[in-house]
C-alpha positions in Angstrom: 13.4 57.1 -10.4 11.5 54.2 -11.5 8.1 53.5 -9.8 7.8 50.4 -7.8 4.8 49.0 -9.2 6.4 49.2 -13.0 9.3 46.8 -11.8 9.2 42.9 -12.4 8.4 41.5 -9.5 11.6 39.8 -9.5 13.2 43.0 -9.1 11.6 43.7 -5.8 12.1 40.6 -4.2 13.3 36.8 -5.7 10.0 35.4 -3.6 7.4 37.4 -5.5 5.1 36.9 -8.5 2.2 38.1 -10.5 -1.5 36.3 -10.0 -1.2 35.6 -13.6 2.7 34.0 -13.2 3.8 31.0 -11.9 5.9 31.6 -9.1 9.9 31.2 -9.3 10.8 28.1 -7.4 13.0 28.3 -4.0 15.0 25.8 -3.1 16.0 22.3 -4.6 13.9 20.9 -7.1 14.3 17.8 -8.9 12.4 17.4 -12.9 9.4 15.2 -13.0 10.5 13.4 -15.8 7.3 15.1 -18.0 8.0 17.9 -19.7 4.4 18.7 -19.9 4.1 18.6 -15.7 7.4 20.3 -15.5 5.9 23.1 -17.3 3.2 23.7 -14.9 5.2 23.4 -11.3 7.0 26.1 -9.6 10.8 25.7 -10.0 10.0 23.5 -13.3 9.9 20.3 -10.9 9.2 18.1 -7.7 10.1 20.2 -4.7 12.7 18.7 -2.2 12.0 19.5 1.2 8.5 20.2 1.2 5.3 18.7 1.6 3.7 17.1 -1.8 0.2 16.0 -1.8 -1.3 13.3 -4.0 -4.9 12.6 -3.8 -6.2 9.5 -5.3 -9.8 8.1 -6.1 -8.3 4.6 -4.7 -4.6 3.6 -3.6 -2.3 2.3 -6.7 -3.9 4.4 -8.7 -0.3 4.6 -10.3 1.3 6.9 -8.7 4.6 4.9 -8.5 4.7 5.3 -12.4 4.4 9.1 -12.1 7.2 9.4 -9.5 9.7 6.6 -11.0 11.4 9.1 -12.7 12.2 11.2 -10.5 13.5 8.4 -8.4 15.7 7.1 -10.9 17.5 10.7 -10.7 18.4 10.1 -6.9 21.6 8.7 -7.6 21.3 5.7 -5.2 20.0 7.8 -2.5 17.6 5.4 -0.4 13.8 5.7 -1.0 11.7 4.7 1.5 8.3 3.4 1.5 5.8 3.9 4.4 3.0 2.2 5.0 2.5 1.2 1.5 -0.7 -0.3 0.7 0.8 -3.7 -1.2 3.9 -5.3 -0.5 6.7 -3.9 -2.4 8.1 -6.4 -5.0 12.3 -5.9 -5.4 11.7 -7.2 -8.9 9.3 -5.0 -10.1 11.3 -1.7 -8.8 14.7 -3.3 -10.6 12.8 -4.0 -13.9 11.8 0.0 -13.8 15.2 1.1 -13.5 15.5 1.4 -9.5 18.1 -0.2 -7.8 16.0 -3.0 -5.2 18.8 -2.0 -2.5 17.5 1.7 -2.6 14.0 1.1 -1.2 13.6 0.9 2.4 9.9 -0.4 3.5 8.6 0.6 7.0 5.6 -1.1 8.2 3.6 0.3 11.4 1.0 -1.1 13.6 -0.4 2.3 14.5 -0.6 5.4 12.8 1.3 7.2 15.3 3.9 5.5 15.0 4.0 5.9 11.0 4.1 9.4 11.4 7.1 9.4 13.9 8.6 7.4 11.6 8.0 10.3 8.7 9.4 13.0 10.6 12.7 10.9 11.6 13.7 9.9 7.9 12.4 13.9 7.3 14.8 15.2 9.9 17.6 12.7 9.1 18.0 13.9 5.6 19.7 10.6 4.4 17.2 9.6 2.0 16.2 10.7 -1.5 12.4 10.2 -0.9 9.6 9.4 1.4 6.7 7.9 -0.4 4.1 8.0 2.8 0.5 6.5 2.2 -1.8 7.5 4.9 -6.1 7.2 5.2 -6.2 10.1 7.2 -4.1 12.7 8.9 -4.8 15.7 11.0 -3.6 19.1 10.1 -1.7 19.5 12.7 0.4 16.2 12.1 0.5 17.6 8.3 1.9 21.1 9.4 4.7 19.3 11.8 5.8 16.8 8.8 5.9 20.0 6.4 8.1 21.7 8.9 10.4 18.8 9.3 10.6 18.4 5.5 12.0 22.0 5.5 14.8 21.0 7.5 16.2 18.4 4.7 16.3 17.7 0.6 14.6 15.0 0.8 11.4 14.4 -1.7 8.2 14.3 0.4 5.0 13.2 -1.3 1.9 12.0 1.1 -0.6 9.9 -0.8 -3.8 10.5 0.7 -7.8 10.0 -0.8 -9.1 12.0 -3.0 -11.5 13.3 -0.7 -9.1 15.0 1.4 -9.1 17.7 -1.4 -11.7 20.1 0.3 -9.5 20.0 3.3 -7.0 22.6 4.4 -3.4 21.6 4.0 -0.3 23.5 4.1 1.4 21.9 1.5 2.6 24.3 -1.2 1.7 21.3 -3.8 -1.2 19.2 -4.3 -2.3 17.0 -7.6 -5.2 14.7 -7.9 -4.4 12.2 -9.7 -6.7 9.5 -12.2 -6.1 7.1 -14.7 -7.7 8.3 -18.3 -7.6 6.7 -21.8 -4.3 7.9 -22.7 -2.4 7.6 -19.3 -2.5 9.8 -16.0 -5.1 12.8 -15.6 -3.5 15.1 -13.3 -5.3 17.9 -11.7 -3.7 20.6 -10.1 -5.3 21.7 -6.7 -2.6 24.1 -5.6 0.6 25.5 -6.0 2.3 28.8 -5.9 1.1 31.3 -8.6 -1.4 31.3 -11.2 -4.0 28.5 -11.0 -4.9 25.6 -13.6 -8.1 24.8 -13.8 -8.0 22.4 -17.0 -6.9 18.7 -16.0 -3.3 17.8 -17.3 -2.9 14.6 -19.3 0.2 12.5 -19.4 1.1 10.1 -21.4 2.4 7.0 -19.9 2.2 4.5 -22.6 5.0 1.5 -20.6 2.5 0.8 -17.7 0.7 -2.5 -17.9 -2.2 -1.2 -16.6 -2.8 1.6 -18.2 -1.8 0.1 -21.5 -5.3 -1.4 -21.6 -6.7 2.4 -21.6 -4.9 2.8 -24.6 -5.2 0.0 -26.1 -8.6 -2.0 -25.4 -9.3 -5.1 -26.6 -5.8 -6.3 -26.5 -5.3 -9.1 -24.5 -1.5 -9.4 -23.7 1.0 -6.8 -24.3 4.7 -6.2 -24.4 6.2 -5.0 -21.5 9.1 -2.6 -21.8 10.2 -3.1 -18.2 14.0 -3.6 -18.7 15.3 -7.2 -20.1 11.9 -9.3 -19.0 11.0 -11.1 -22.2 7.9 -12.0 -21.3 4.1 -10.5 -22.0 1.9 -9.5 -19.2 -2.2 -10.3 -19.4 -3.8 -6.7 -19.5 -6.2 -8.3 -17.2 -4.0 -9.4 -14.8 -1.7 -7.0 -14.1 1.9 -8.4 -12.3 3.3 -5.6 -10.5 2.2 -4.6 -7.5 1.8 -1.2 -6.4 1.3 0.5 -9.2 
């Protein structure tokens, strides 16, 4: 008879893993578009039907550049931008390969209205992704949204201030995002499985903001967004939000 402790954890139950292992993904996952990031995520991609937190030093820290490869895999399903910090520009989204017709922009005067809207989007489950920016949110609201997310296959990203990293959260996946010399520097604050202490660097060579970090001193850069033939002044970004 084989001793239980000698069995691989997945032989005992699919949801089990050793502390030194990365958890196996359950449910749906969508590749992030960055191979090095996929290798660090349970399921090798962004989880669908779960709350994912992205913590930023300030809004507009290229979070859309991070998510754009995954959003482009939604086969035209709606993408909800809930209380974004800037006015979305349909032309900019079109240039990144996303269809402007996919975008749904929701503005709310009150925080409670934004929470209600987020829950309705998740429970409806007809949208491919929900991107929700909020300056503050209570833990009970986080749990409620996470439960709502589990009833759908929607990609759900909550953008919060970096200072929330010290607060408890029911989100299975929490990342911090900062700009670096070569693109983006990601900190994996929480994931299912073994922890990663070292930051993860992602190269984002075609981003008009981050290009200046990789190529200091250059005044103008050529864009790689669609067929735009123009150049972009590195000191005056043309696309908002990042």
